[in-house]
KEVOLO-72285 format. One record per atom (N, C-alpha, C): x negated, y, z. Coordinates in steps of 0.001 Angstrom, whole numbers, plus 524288, in hexadecimal, padded with zeros to 5 digits. Layout:
<gudrens>
XYZ
...
</gudrens>
This chain:
<gudrens>
7FCB97FB7180000
800008000080000
7FC8A804D080000
7FD97808497FC50
7FAD780D477FC0F
7FE778119D7FDE2
7FC5A81533800ED
7FF44819CD8028B
7FBD881E8E801C9
7FE17822807FF49
7FB948279F7FEEE
7FEBD82B3580271
7FC0C82DE6805EF
7FEEC831758095A
7FBE68366C80A59
7FEEA83A5F80B9F
7FCC783F7480D09
7FF9A84137811EF
7FCAB842C2815C8
7FEFD8448581AAA
7FC77849B781C2F
7FFB884D6C81DC9
7FDB78529781F27
801388551682344
7FEDC8581F826C0
801F085AEA82AA7
8043185FEB82856
80844861CD82AC9
80A2B8670F8299A
80BF58697182EB7
80CB186E7282EB2
80DD88712683394
808F587157836E4
809168747383AD9
80466874E483E0D
804F5871AF842FE
800A686F7D84481
8006D86C9D84969
7FEC78708084D9E
8017D870AE851F2
80063874A2855EE
7FACA87499857EB
7F8658700C85836
7F32786FC085A72
7EEC58706A85677
7F016871548517B
7EC17871D784D6E
7EC5C8773C84AF5
7E7CC87969849D1
7E7B487E6C84715
7E87E87D7D84145
7EAD88812C83EA7
7EBCF880B98390C
7E6C188176835FD
7E60C87E6D831F4
7E19687EFF82E7A
7E278883BC82B00
7DE71886CA82A24
7DEF488B7C826F9
7E0A588A4A8216A
7DF19885C481F4B
7E07E88479819E7
7E51E880B181993
7E7B487FBD81DEA
7EC3F87C3881E3C
7EAED876A881C8C
7E6158753181CE9
7E46A86FF881B69
7E64386BF681F67
7E7498674A81D77
7E8EA86301820E1
7E4BC85EBE82114
7DFEC8600D81FA5
7DBE285C0981F44
7DACC8594482471
7DB3285BE4828DB
7DA4B8593782DD8
7DE7F8551E82EDB
7E3558566C82D9D
7E7A7852B782E4C
7E70984E1B82A92
7E5B084F3D825BB
7E4EC84B17821E5
7E059847A182387
7DC45849F082593
7D7C8846E28276D
7D9728431582BB6
7DCF5844BC82F1E
7DEDC841468333D
7E1D583CA8830E9
7E4F683DAA82CF0
7E7EA8397882A59
7E43A835BE8277D
7E079837E5824B3
7DCD7834A5821B6
7D9798315582564
7D83683362829E5
7D5388304782DB7
7D84282B6382F48
7DD5F82BE982FE6
7E0A48276083130
7E0738236682CC2
7E0E182549827EE
7E0C2821CF82361
7DB8581EF98231E
7D757821C7823B8
7D22781F5B8236C
7D15181B5B827B6
7D34681C6B82C55
7D2AC818CC830B7
7D60E813E68300E
7D9EA8141D82CA3
7DD8080FB482BEF
7DAEA80AF282978
7D6C080BCF8268A
7D43180786823D0
7D6BC8062181EA1
7DB07808B881D45
7DD92807AE8183D
7DAA180A6F813D8
7DB0B8084580F27
7D8D480AEA80A9B
7DB998102680A13
7D8AB81449808F0
7DB0581976808A2
7D7E981D0B8050A
7DA668214180384
7D7F18254D80051
7DAAF82A67801A7
7D7B282E7C8029B
7D9F08339F803A1
7D864837517FF43
7DC4283A137FD30
7DB5483E0A7F932
7DD17843497FB62
7DCFC847437F824
7DE6B84C747F9FD
7E42884CF07FB72
7E7768495A7F998
7ED0E849CC7FA8F
7EF71845427FD99
7ED30840977FD2E
7EF8083BFA7FF9C
7EB4B83867801D5
7ECFA835138054F
7E9C9830B680713
7ECA482BC880571
7E9D482837802F6
7EC028233680159
7E9DE81F05804F6
7ED3C81B678067B
7EB80816EB8098C
7EDEA811FF80745
7EB2380DAE807E8
7ED17808A08061E
7ECEE804D080AA2
7F1468022180B5F
7F18F7FE4680F8A
7F4E27F9AC80DEE
7F4FD7F5AE8111C
7F7A57F0D580FA7
7FD987F11280FF3
7FFAE7F4B681313
8055E7F4BD813CE
807367F9FF815F8
80C6B7FA918160A
80EEC7FF6181800
80D04800D181D73
80D487FD148210A
80C2A7FE4A8267D
8069F8005D82736
802EF7FE02824A3
7FD7F7FFA682529
7FCB68051A822FB
7FE98805FD81E44
7FDD280B0281BA9
800DB80F5C81E6D
805C080E5181FB2
808F08126382218
8071D813B28279C
804B98100A82A52
802768113482F6A
7FE228154682EE9
7FAE4814B882AE5
7F6B08188082A0B
7F8FC81DD582899
7FCDE81DE78252C
7FF5E822DA823B3
801BB825748288B
8044A8226E82BC7
806AB8249183088
80284826E883422
7FE4D8240283504
7FA33825EF83880
7F77182ABB8363A
7F6C182ADD8310D
7F46982F7582E8A
7F7F98343682F24
7FD028335C82E93
800CB8379B82F48
800B98398B834EC
80091835FD83891
800518377883E17
7FB5383A8B83F55
7F7118395F83C99
7F22583C2D83D7C
7F286841DB83BCB
7F6198430A83844
7F6CF8485F83652
7FA7984B8E839D7
7FDB9848EF83CD4
801A984B938400B
7FF898500684376
7FB0B84F7E845F3
7F928853BB84953
7F7C4858C484668
7F7808589684142
7F5C485D0E83E35
7FA33860AE83C80
7FEF785F6583DBF
80355862BA83C2E
8083A8616183F36
80C418647683E54
811298637084106
8147785F6683E1B
812DE85E3383952
8156885A1283647
81181857D883265
812D88535883023
80F57850B782C77
8127084F22827A9
8100384FCB8231E
8125084E2481E2B
80F628495781C39
812598456681A87
8100D8409B8187B
8125D83F7E81324
80EF583EC480F45
8108883D2080A06
80E26837CA80929
8114D8340A80741
80F6F82EB5806C5
8116682C4B801AD
80DEA829857FF0F
80F4E8268B7FA6A
80CF18211C7FB07
8100081D137F9C8
80E26817B87FA8D
80E8D814927F585
80AC18111E7F4BA
80ACB80D4E7F083
80ADA807F67F32C
80F588057B7F307
8101D800927F5D4
80FFA7FC247F1DC
80BCC7F91D7F203
80B037F4EA7EE40
808E67F0277F11B
80C6B7ED107F35E
80AB87E88C7F67C
807157E4EB7F366
803307E2F97F637
7FF977DF3D7F3E0
7FADA7E1A97F147
7FAA17E6CD7F0FB
7F6317E9637EE83
7F2EA7EC287F2A1
7EDCB7EBB37F218
7EA2C7EE7E7F57F
7E60B7F1067F20E
7E3257F4A67F438
7DF037F7417F147
7E1077FB1E7ED48
7E5E57FC957EDB8
7E8398000E7E9D8
7E691805BD7EA76
7E497807447EEF6
7E2DA80CA37EFA8
7DE5B80DD67EBE0
7DB41809E07EAAD
7D71780A637E6C7
7D8D98083D7E17C
7DBB2803EE7E189
7DD428014D7DCB6
7E06B804B07D90D
7E401807BB7DB24
7E73E80B1A7D7CE
7E3E480F217D4F4
7E0198114E7D7AE
7DCA18153D7D550
7D924812AF7D135
7D71480E1D7D26D
7D3C280B5B7CEA6
7D6BC80A277C9A7
7DB9D808557CA1E
7DEC2807307C573
7DFF680C247C260
7E0F9810637C505
7E1F38155F7C265
7DD24817247BF5F
7D8A3816ED7C1DF
7D3C98189A7BF3E
7D2A0815427BA7F
7D37E810167BADE
7D2B380CA07B667
7D66980E097B1FA
7DB5A80F207B340
7DF32810897AF47
7DDAF8159D7AC8A
7DBC58195D7AF7A
7DA0B81E507AD23
7D56781D5B7A98D
7D1AE81A537AB70
7CD028191F7A858
7CE7B816287A363
7D1E8812487A3F1
7D38580F1A79F69
7D6818124279B64
7D9468164379D1D
7DC618197279984
7D91181D73796A7
7D44E81E467987D
7D0E78222A79601
7D23D827BD797AB
7D5A28286479B69
7D71A82D9779D58
7D3EB82F097A229
7CEE282FBB7A171
7CB8F831197A5C6
7CC34836BE7A6E6
</gudrens>
């Protein structure tokens, strides 16, 4: 199971000072630390973090804990989630990209 998610705080947290540039990088860093500690295959980009796990419970537990890690940074949290549920397949976090790159190369559209 692959999940791409983005989690970010909004509103101000009473115990935290506001960042001058309204950046949420500290909150995102807290979420990504949870993902990295999970031991699941993962990739973080500028907009989403992708994780791959064997089942709903495993993956959603990490998403939940990552979301909870962001809670102290604001008065509310926004979570965007997209899932690719394909039982019996593993290694798809890399496999999908490899197949895409091969298709691009084979088509001559570099």
